[in-house]
N, C-alpha and C positions, 0 to 999 in steps of 0.2 A: 556607422563606425568604420574605424580607417581600417582598410585592410593590410596596410602595412604596418600594423603596430608587431605583430608578430616578429615579423624579420629585423626590424630594427631592435627589439628585446634581445633576440638573440645574438644580433651584432653587437650590441653594446655588451653583451657578458662575454662574446670572444674575443672583444676590444682590451677588456680590462685584463682578460687573461693575456694576450699578449704583448702586451705594452707595460707590465709588471715587471718587477725585477728579472734583469737578464742572467743573474748569476743560478747558477746550478747549486741544488742541496741534493743531499742523499734521499733517493726517492722512500724510503721507509721509514728514516730518520724522525722520530719526535711522533708518528702516527700511531693511532690508536686502534689496534684491529678487532674485529669483532669477535674472537675468542676472549680476548683481554677485557672487554667490556663485560661479556656475558658471565666471568665468574666474580662480579664484585657482588658482596651479600647485600642485599637492599634491605635497610631497616627503617627509612625515613621517606620522606617527601622529598628532600635534598639531594638523597642517593639515588632514588627512583627517577628524578629528573636528570641525573647525570647519566644513568644508564640508559634511559629514550635517548637523550641527545647523542650518546655512542653509537647506538644503535644506527640511528638516522646518518650518522656521518660515516660511517664505514661502509652503506650500502651503494651499489652501484646505481641506483636509480632513488630518484628524489621520494623520501617517505616522511611520515609522521609515525611516532610509535607510542603507544601506552605501554609501560613498562610492569612486571611483576606487582609491585607493590603499589602502583597507581590505581590498579584495578581495585585494593582493599582501600585506600586512601581517599579515593572519592565516595560518594554516596550512592552509586548508581546499582541498579537491581540486577543488569544486565550488562553484556558487552557492547551492546548498542547503544545506550547510555552513556557506555564509559566513551566511546568514540565521536559523541558529539561535543565533547569539551577541545576537539582536533582544529585545527583552522580549515576552513573549506566545508566540514561536515555539518550535515543537518539530519534531522531525525523525523522517522514517520513515526507516529502515535497510535496505540491503539487501546481503548480502555485505558487510557492513562498510564501505560508502559510503553516504552520505545521498542519498537519491533525491527525496522527497517533503517538502512542509512543512506543517505545520496550524499556526492561527494563533487564539490564545485560544480553545481547548478544543473546537476542531472542525476535523476532521479534512481530508486534502487534496483531498477530493472537494467542500469547501465553500470552496474559495480558489480563485479565477481566475489564470491566467497570462497575461501579455501581455508583447508584444515591441515596445518603443516605441509603447505602446498600441493594438496591434493583436491581437488573440486568438490564442493559440496551439492549434494542435490537438495531440492525444496519441492514440498509436495503441492505448494499452489499453483492455481491458473497462470501465473506470471513467475519469470525467471529469478526473480529478486528470492534472496534466501535470508529467511528470520533469524534474526540473532537473539528473540527473546527466550529461547529455550536453551542459550549455554551463559551459565554463569563464570563471571569472570574471576571468583575467588582463586580459582585453581588452574589458572592457565600461565605460561610463561611469559608471554608478551601479544599485543596485537599489534601487526605491521598495516598502516594503510600505504599501498604504492601510488604515487600520482603520475609517475612515468613510469613505462612499462619497455623493457627492453626485449630482443625478439625469443628468449627462451621462454617467456611467459606468455600465459593465456591473455591474446588480445581482445578477447569478448568481453572489454573494459574500458569503455570511451572515459568513464568518470574516473575508475581506478580502481584498485585491487584489495581487497582485505584479507589479512592472513592470518589466522588465528595458531600461534605457536603453543604445544604442549609443553610441559616441563619436562626438562633434560638433565639428567644426573651429571654429565659432563660439562653442562652449562653452569649448573651449582656448584661443582666442583667439591663436593663433600656428600656426607648422609645428612638427610632433613627429615623431621617429619613436624607437623604443626595440623592441629584442627581450629574449628571458628564454630561457635554458636552465637546464634542471633535469633531476635524475637522482633517482629515489626507490628506496628499497629497504624490502621487507616483510621482517621477523622469519620469518614462516612460509612465503612462497613460495623466500626466499632469492635472489631474484632483482630485478633493476633495472630500472624504466621511465623511458625517456627521454621528454623533454617540450620542446618548442620552441612559443613563440609570440613574435608580433610585432604591434606597433599604430602608427599614426600619424596624422597629421591634415596637411591641406595647405589653406591659403586662397591662390584663385585669381584672376586678371584683376581685380586690385584689391578683393578680397575679394568679389566678386561670386558667385563657387562656393565652396564648402568641401566638403571631402570628408574624411570619418574611415573609418578602415579596421582591420581586424586579421584576424588569421588565426593558426591554431594547431593542432601535431599531439601527440599525446601515444600512447604504446603503453605501458599499465599491464599488469602483469602481479599476479595476485593470488593467493591460497591461502586458502581459506575452509574449517573444519571445522566441521560442524553436526551434530546429531542432532533427530531429531523422534518426534514419535506421527502416526498416520495424518490428512492432511490435512481430512477430512470427518468420520469417525466419532468418535465420542465414547468415554469409557472404557467399560469393561466391569464389570459386576459376575461375582465368581468364589465359588466353594464346592467343598470336597473333595466329591467325586462318582464315585471310581474303584472298577470293580466287575468282574468276568468271568460273559461266559455262552459257553460253551463255546470258550474262550479268547480271546474277543472282549469289548472293553467295551460296555456297553449302555447305553441312554438310561435314566435315574434319575430316578425320582419322589422328591423330597425333601420332607421333612415342614415343615422351617421354614427361615430364613434366618441361624439361628447358624453364627456364623464366617463369615459373608459378608464380603468385600471388594470395593473399588473398586481395579481395575486396570488399564494401559495397554492397548490393543486392538492396539497395534503398535509397535515399534523400528526405527529405520531409523538407521543412521549415514552420515554422508554426506562426500564430501570434492570441493571443486571447486578446478580451476584454469583460472583463467580469464587469456586475453590478450583486452583489452579496447581496441582502436583508436579514437582518438577524433579527427576533424577537423572544424574551423570555420573558418569565414569571414563577415565581417561588413563590408557598405560601407553608409555613410552618404552618400548625394549631396545637397548642399541649394545652392538657388540661389536668391538675393536681388539681383534686378535693379535693385528700388529698396526706398525705404522702405515702399512700399505693396503690394509682392505678392512673395512667395514660394513656393520650391516644393520639394519633396523627394522621392527615391527611395532606399528602405531595403530592404535584403533581408541574410535570415539564412539561413546554411546549417550544419547540424551534422550529423555522421554518427558513428554510435557502432556500431562492430563488434566483436560477441563471437565467439571462438573459445573453447569451455568443454569441457571433460573432467571429465565428473561421475561419480563411484564410488560405490555405495550398498551397503551388506548390511542386509538387512531381516530381522529375524524377525518373522513374521506370527503371532502369538499368537491371533488371530481364528480360526486353524485349528481350534484346540483346541475349539472350540464354545464358545458363551456359555449362561450361565446364563437361562433362561425363567421368567417367574412368571405366573401363572393364576389369575384370580378366581374364587371359588365362590361361587354363588348359591342361596340357597333357592330351590328350584323352584316353590313355591306363592306365597310372601311377596315375592321378588324380593330379599329381605335379604341384604348382602353377609355372608358366613359367616368369609371370610377367602382367604388365597391357599396355594396349593400351587407348588412349583418343579418343574423339571426340567432336566436339563443331557445332556450327551452322553457322561459317564463318563471324559472324559478330564483330570482334575483330580486327581489323586494326592496334592498336598500343595497345602493351602492355610494360612497360619499368619495368625491374625487380629491378632495382636500384633505382628508385623513387618512383616506386608504383604507377605511372600515368598509365592510361587506357582512351582508346577512342572506344566506343560500337556504334554501327549503330543499327536502328529498335527501337528507343526508343520513348517511349510515355513522354509525359510533361501533366501534368493534374493541372488546377486549380481548386480550389474549395474553396465555400464560405458556411459554415455552419451557420444556425441560431439554438440557440436551447435555450428553457426555460424550467428550470427544478424548483421543489419545493422537498425539504427536511423535512419531519417534524416528529419530535420526541416528545410522550406523555410518560410520566412516571407518574402513580399512586401508591399511597400505603395508606395503612391503618393498623394500628396497635394499640397493646395496652401493658403494662406491668403491673403486680400485683403482690404486697407483701402478698402472703397466709401466716400469722402466722410470726415468728420473722426470720426465716431464710429461707423460701421457695418464691422463685420467678417463674412466668410463663409469657413468654411473646409471642407475635405472630404477625403475619404479612401477609396479602393479598396483592400483588403487580401486576402490570399489565404495561408492558411496550410496544409501538407499535411505529415503525419507516416505515416510506413510504418515497420512492422515486419515483417520479413523471417525466417523460419527455412528455412534451405537444406542439404537432405540430413542432416536431423537423424536421428541413427539409434544404436539400442542393442541389446547381446546378452546375455541374460540366462541364467544357469545357476541350475539350482534343486537340492537335496534335500530329500527329505520324508520325513516320519514320523519326525520327530525329537524326544527329550527335551528341555526348554528350561525353564531356570530364570528368573523374573524378579522385577523388584522395582522402583517407583517410588520419587523423590525429588523433589524442588522442582529441582535442578539438573541431573539426569542420569535415566537409566533403565538398569538393569543389566538384562543378558542374556546367558544363557551356554548352550551345549549341553554337555547332562550324559551320561556314560555311565551305564549301567545300573547299576553298583555307586555311582556318586555319587548318582544320583536313590533308590536303596533307602537309602542312608546320611541324605541328609536328611529324606526322606519318613518313613522307619519303614516303609515298605510292603517286602512279599517282594519280592525281587529277580527272582523268576519273573514277577512283573507287569510287569517292564520289559524282559523277554527277547523278542525280536523273534520268536521260533519260537512264542512263545504269544499275543503281541499285536501284530495287524498295525498298530497306531499307532505302533511302537515299533524298527520297524525302519531305521529309517536308519542312516547313516553317515558322520559329519563328518568321520571322521580320513583319508579318503582322498577325493581329486578324481576318483577313479574312478566316483563315484556321483553327482556334479555334473554332470546331465544338462542341454544346451542346449535350453533349453525354451521362450523365445520370443525372437522377433525385432521390433524395432519401427522403423518409417521416418514420416518427416514432414515434408512440406514445408509452409509456412503463412504467410500474409501478413494483415496487420491495416492497414488504411489510415481514416485521421481527416481528412477534407478540411472547411475553414471559407472561405466567402466571405463579405466583408463590405463594404457601404458605408455609410458616414457623412457626415452632412451639418449643418453646425451654423451658425447664425446670430445673432450676437452686435449688439445696440445698446446703445451707452453713453449716458448723459444726464450734461447738465450741470445737474446738480439736487443739492439737499443731502438729499435721501432716496433718491433711487434712482441706482445707479451703473451698473447696466446691466441689459437682460433678454435671456434666451439661450433659443432654441428648437432643436431639431433632430429628427433619427431615425436609426434603425440597422436596416438589414435585412441578415439573414445567413442562408445556406443552409447545412446541417451534412450531411454524408453519412460514415457509419461504416459501413464494412464487414469482416468476418471471413470468410476463407476458407482452409479447411484439407484438405490430402491426406495422410491417416494411415493407416498398416496395422501394425496387431498381431497375429503370427498364431504359431502352433505351427510349427517348422520343419518337422517330418513332414506337415503339412497340404499342402505346397507340392508341385508338379509339376515335379521335374528333367527337363531335356530328357535326350532318349534318349541313352543312353551318357556323360552327365555326371558319372561317377564322383567327382569331388570334390565336387560339389552333393550325391550321395547319400551321401557318407561325412559331411560338415560335417551332413547332417540329423538324424544318429544319433550324434554326436560329444559328448564329454562333456570336462569341463574340463580334465582331466589330458591330453589330445590337444594343448593348445596351450600357448605358453608363457604362464607367469602369474607372479604375485606376490603377498605381501602389502605393501600401501602403508607407506612409513617412518611417516607421520603420519596421523592419523585414527584411530588405536585400534581399527583393524578387526582381526579375528581369523581371517579366511580369505581367501584367496588369489583375485584377478582376474585375468582375461587381461589380457594387455598392450594396447597401442593397435595394434599391428601384427598381433596376432591378431584383434582385432575386424573390421579393415578387410579380413581375409583371410576372415573368415567373412560378412559383408555381401556381399562382392565375389562369394562363391561361393552364395550361395542369394538374395541380394535380389531377384534377377528373379522367382521365386516367389511375391514377394507378391499379385499378382493372381491367381493359380490357387488360392491358400492361402486368401483372403478373399472370392473373387468379385469381384473388382475394386473399384469403387465402395462401401466399408462405409460402415456406421453410423459408425466413428470420423472417418471423412472429412465427416461433413453435422453431428453431434450437436450440434457449438459453432460452427457457421456461422449467422450472421446477417446483415442488413442494417438500420441505422437511418438515417430520413432525418428531420430536424428543421430545419423554417422558424420564423425568430422575426422578428417586427417591431417596432419599440419607437420611442416618439416622448416628447417630454420638454418641460418648460417650466420655465424657474427664474428668479430675479432675485435680486440682491444688494441689499439694502437698508442705507443708512447711517443705523443708528439713533443713532450719536454721533460725533464726530470719530474715536475710537480702538476704536469698537464698530460691527462690520457683521453682517447675518444673511443669508444665503444660502438660500433657501427656495424650493421646487419639488415636482413630481412627475413620474412616468415612467409611462408605461404600457406594458404587455408582453403580447404575446400569441404563443402558442407552438402549433404544431402538430408531432405527435411520431407516427410510425409506425413498427413493428418487426416483425420476423419470428422465427422459432425453429421447435426442433426438440423432442420428447419422445423421450428415448434410453433404452433400457435394454441391459444388457450382463452377460454371466454365460459365461465361458469354458468352466466346469465343465460345463453342461448345452448340450450342442453335438452335433448328430445331422446334420453335414454341411451343406451350402452350402444346401438346399431348407427345412431344419428348424432352422436356426440359431436361437437368443435372441439375438443381436444384433439391436435392433428401434430403429429411427430413424424417426419419424413426424413431418411438416410439421405446425406449428401454423398456425392462420389469423392473418393479419396482423390485430397490435393496433395501434388507434390512439388517439389522444385529443388534446383541444385545451382549452387554459385561458389565463385572460387576468387579470390584476388590477392595479390602481394601486398606485403605491409612492411616497408623498409622505415629503418629509424637510425638516428646519432645522437649519442648522449656526450657530452663535454664536461670533463670533469678538473678542476683547476684549484689547486692550494697555493698560492702564493706565499704564504707566511702559515705557520702553525696555529693561526688564530682565525684565519679566511679559508673558508669553502665557497668555490663561484662552479656553480653549475649551468648548463645549457643545453635543451634537447629540441630536437625535431623528431615526432615520432607518429605514427598511423595505428589507427586500432578501430575496431568495429563493435556494432552491438545488434546482435539477432532481436528480430520482435519475440515478444512474450508468448507463452503458448495460448491465452487467451485473444491474443491480436490476430496470431496468423493461423489460427484452426477455422476451418469453414464451418460457420454455424449462422443460423438466423433467426430470433426469436422477438414474437411479437408481445407486447404488452399483455399482461392478463385480464385485461376489461377492452377487448376489441371493439370497434364501434364500426358498425354496418350502414350501408344507404340503401334507402328506398329507390330502385330503379325507375319509379315513375315519378320521383321529386328527389333528385340526386343531393337537394339541399338539405332534405329532412335524415339526418344521420343522427344515430343513439348508440348506446351500449349496452340499454334495455329493450326486452322484448316488446313491452307494452307500450314502448314511446315510439313502436315502429309499427303497431296495430297487431300485435303478437301473429306474426306470421307463423306458420308450421313448418317442419322441415322442408317438402317439398316446395313451398312458395321462397323460402329463404334461398334456395339453390340461384335465385336470380337477384339477390341482394348483391351488392358490391364494397368490398372492402374501402372504408372510407381513409380519407387523406391524412387526418389527424391522429392516426395510429402512432405509439412508439415503436420503433423496429432497433433492436440492437442486432449489430451484423459483424461477424469476425471480415478479415480480409487475407485472404490465402497468396493476395498477390504482391504482400508487404515485403520489400529488401531490406537488408540488412543495411542500418545506419553506420556511415563510415566518417571518420573524424580526421584531420591534420593536425596534429597538437604541436603546440610550441610553449616552452616552458623556460625559464630562466630564473635563477636564486642565488642569493648572495647570503652567507650565514657566516657571524661574526661570533667567536669563541674566545675572548679575552680572557678567560678564567675559567673554572670549573663551576663557579656561583654565579655567572652572568651569561646571557645567550639571548643574541638578536638575529631574525632573521627576516628577510624580506623576499618575495617569491611573485612573478609576474607569468602568467599564461593566458592562452588564446587557443580556442578550437575553432576550427574552421570545417564545419559539420554538413553533410548532404544526404539528403533521403533521411532526414530526421524523422523519427515518430511521434505522434502526436495524437491524443483524444480530441475529436470534435463531437460537440454535444448538441443535438436538436438543429442540426441542417436539414436543409430542403432538398431533393433530389427525387429523379424517377428512380424505381427499383431496374429499369432497364438499364441504368448506369452503375449499379453496384459491381463490386469485382468479383462476385460470383452469381451464378443463374439460379435465380428462386424456382422451383420446379411447381411453379402455380397451374399448371395444367394437371398436376395430381389431385388438386385439391375440388372436391365437389360439393361441397357442404354450402359454398356461397362462390362467389366470383371474383379475381383478383386480375383486373387489368393487367397484361402486360408492360402500359407504359404509366402505371400509377404514379402518381408524384405523392411522397409521403413527406410531411411538414416537420418530423421528429424522428430523425435517424441519428443514432450512438455510432461511430464507427473511430476506427483507427486507421490513420491517412500515412503516408510517407510526405514530407513537406520537402518544398524545393531547396532550402539551404537556411543555414543556422550559424550563430557565431554566438560564443560565450567570451567575454575578456574579463579577468579579474586581477586581483592583488591580495596575496595573502600575507599579514604581519604577524609575526610570533615575538614576545620579550616576555623571558624569565629572568628572575634575579634574586638570589639568596643572601642576605644579609647575616654579619658576624651576631648581630643582637638577636637573630633568630627570625625576624620579620622575613617573610618573601613574597613575591609577587610572581603570578603565573596567568599569562595573557595571550589572546590572539583577536584579531578581526579579519574578516574576508568582506572583500567589497567586490560585487560581481556587476557585470551588465551584460544583456543579450538583446538579439534579435533574431527572429523567423522570419521567415517568407513560406507560407503555406499555400495550399490552392486555391485558385480564384472563388471555388464555389463554398470555401469556407470562410475565407477575407481578403479583400484585396491588399488593404495595409499591411505591414509588418506587424509582429506581434513579439511581444517577451515570450522564451523559452518557458514551458511549464515545468514545474517543480523547480524553479530557483528562486532564492531568497536574495535578494540585494545585498543584505548586510547580514553577517553573522559575529557573534561578538562572545567572548568567554573570558570570565576574569576570576582570578581565585585569589583571595587577600587573606594571609595566615601569618601566625607564627608558631614555631616548634623549639625543642631543645629535645635531650635526650630521653626525656620522659614523657613530654605533654607536645601536643599540635592541636592545633585550633585552627579553622577556616571558614570563609563565607565564600561560596560558589554561585555566581551569576552566569546565566546566560540567555543570550538575547538574538531572536531570528526574526527577520521582517516577514513581510506577507510574502505568500508564494501564490503565482497563477497556477490553479488544479486542473481546470478544464477550460477550452475555448468553444463561444458560441458562434454562431455562425450570419455572418455579413458578406453574402455571396457578390461578385462581381455586378451582376444584373439588377441588386437591389437599391432602393431608395435608402440612404444612408439616414433620412430622417424617419422613415416608415418603421416602427418596431415590430410590426408583423412579419417582414421582410428582412430587417437588419436585427439581428439578434445578439447585437454587443452587450444587452443587458443580460444575456445568460451565460457570460464570464462567471466562473468560479473560482474564489480566492479562499486559500488559507490565511487567517487571519495572523498579525503577529504576535509572537509571545514573547515573555521574559520571565524567566525561573531564577528564583533564589533559594538556595539550598546551604545547610551547614552542618559541618562536620567538627567530634572533637575527640582526640584520643588521649589514652592516659595508659603508659607503661607502669602497671603496678610491681613488676618486678621483671627482671632482664627477660624472662620467659613469658610472663603473662600481662596482656594488655586489654583494657577497655574501651569501647567507643560508643558514642552516640550520633546519631544522623537525623537531621529533620530534612524534608523533601518536600518542594513546592511551598515554602512559606507565603507564597503570595495569592497561591489558591488560582493559579493561571488555570483558563480552560481552553480546549481545543475547540476554534470556530471556523466552521466553513460558511461562505454567503455568497451569495449571486451581486454581482457588480450591479443590476438593477439601472433604473431610470427614471425620469419625472413621474412618469406610471406608476411606479411602484414604492415611490417616495424616498428613492436612495436605496442602500444596500437591502438584501433583505436575507437572512438565515436560511442555510441550508442545512446545516447540521452543528450542533453545540453540545461538549463531553465535557462534563465537570466529574473531577475525579478528587478533587480534596489535596488534603496533607498529610502526608505519612510519615511514622516514625520509626527508627530502627536502633535496637539496643544490641548490643553485642560484645563477645569476648573472643580473644586468639589466644592461643596458647602454643608455645614452641619448644620441642624437644632437642633443642641444638644451640 
């Protein structure tokens, strides 16, 4: 990628400006001001588009806008989905609904979100702010700024989203309307009512303006999903079945012939969710005179979830994994080759079809009940004062708080062990099936005696009766996450009666942020709890099986086995839930390992000026200085339910880590050129700098070993297992000499991360030949240093981690100081990265009523990461090479209809490791196959609207007519047979029918 691109692009922009007509024109003649645009009464698609174009043209920075009626004229369920219609914007989904947005190839963590200019809090582990809780029906507009001037929050390499409340002064009159809607989803076969209203009032001879809105929605959804394990990568498998006295033995294998890569787990999921949304906004503005104005703005949004989640999980990892050991010459140290060992539990592996059979497999059926609340409150108070003819002073005090709470989360799990299971991976699915001994023998060609439970303890399971499915785990959770931001802003602007300087503006911002996660969680085996004396119900439930309760196979979700009913789960929890403390010892590591507290104080000052280079050309230039103090806490945690010797000798370990602190500061200059050679053309060119801080999850200090840790026999270091029986059932004393194995998965935070910085180059030409035609081309380039990316499954020594693990505090077993782990998931700073792209927008409205709204974005990127991850350059994660939107429709004064299409190409989601010292042809060391992608998606929606009267309109929407799915997959290789599914989420088609009534 040519580094000269941004300079050439900007130079071309300036050349066009300076080489245009030399004649002078009146600076403000024929220009449309923002105030003029705002008072347009938007009634249809055509006028809504005009309003958006006017707001974009009037802004100092390059932006895209979704205007008031656009939010209702599209079929979107929230503002995140409205924004995906804009050029360069892509969407993150969850359970079929858009939640977060990425801008110009940079993910949601690199996009700041504000409400009326005040930064919004977000209660998640990451900095990204969910937009799914904000309905677009009652907002004034949504602005997406793609270039940022010095007075803006520059913690936004991707861009900034600003959600604007309704303003009475923008509306220009008294108004009130309400909206009623009912949605229907094919999969859930349930209805979702929605009601919103909004209005404006001008009081006391327009001295006071009030804009307000409120809404309620009860949305019922049904989502079907399957996935592999959340953290562990695919595993190597090879035929390894043998007998020793009737039991499988651990085998030494000569080579890797016939080896395949296959899924480590398969989990079917079904989720029925009831989402209750409430929102309220008020915008009180007071203008006692032309010299002074004040405002109070408040926003409240509540997002309550009542989820039922069903899961059927085949744990292929129970069958043991293939291990490889390097063999070296004892004298020269030369690598002689490799030997392989396995657990003797793979009686069939087909290298051609990638099918496999594995024994000793657990089948787990889980029923989750989870009720949660997500509440976000934003409040701002400010004013603006004209001091004399040329001086303006404005200020704002803002508070934003977001709290996410899980109340009485509960789960009951039933499990059958020692099953024979068939598996096979595909790009869009994973096949898994419990086999009978006869079926297994027929497929594998092995003697049926091998699969006889009387001969083989790993095949004694029986999934044909629910009498064998034991109640083996209870899970309870109460947790909260809170994020609070308090901000003070001051700005002073001095205008000049000069031919060269229009104004100078200075100001500052001080903010304090507190982000806290607290969790109370209990996960325990029912029989570990102590029932009260004479509580026979508790005792009976502790030793119960699935057939003791009402159960059923769900009608949807492709489940093969029954799960308990909700009433059965509630009965179980009521009977033995009180034993959680006695089963876990009270405060457990489950309740501390994910706890943390983060405090972040930021201070910024800026100075900027607007220079009048020509009558129709201005240059805004300035610099912003930002200083950040960051402090965080966290825990190191280790869990394995298999190795449990009672409360005093449990291997559930949680150790607090020292507080991590960092302070950093930087200057961020920028220059923004604006040139309007004619009334029809607007040319912009910008060079600006920005940054993005690491997310809370990335930067906090934590280390978490997978819940099924593997230990190794110190007398035979190749004998490693996650089951005590496979290690000779050592007691607690003996286990102290055992070693943590290299194949354990470790998730680790990185408190040494530094902010990602970017120098950004933007140029654009907009053509406005008339109010019904618009065409725009924009080019951009981002030169990024220290970019942040997620590395999956890397191999490294724990001594090289960015934080020191307190391994000397662990006495239950040994962790060598120089232990090398093969499966580390960590976030790192890359060396450098670049994103280059072009956006094309074309909108046209014809006299016949026909209209086209379209945009396309083309992106290219490259990134250099650490050599211990990848040697060659890779694509930037979270970037779609192509996004496209097309709406084709027709409207007149009473009727409008449109078909809306959206396309997004595939996205690199996470990077697998292929370090500098790895053989590119060796899949054990070079794990490019572990690159994870989000598949391309194409959606088609439809909307029709009819005005029955001047005040009453009806509409109908059809959403996702193409029934697209959200698919994530591993890149795979020849050993896997190509791409292998990681996650597939299906949510079907939805329909909306509604009415709007206006009292004006």
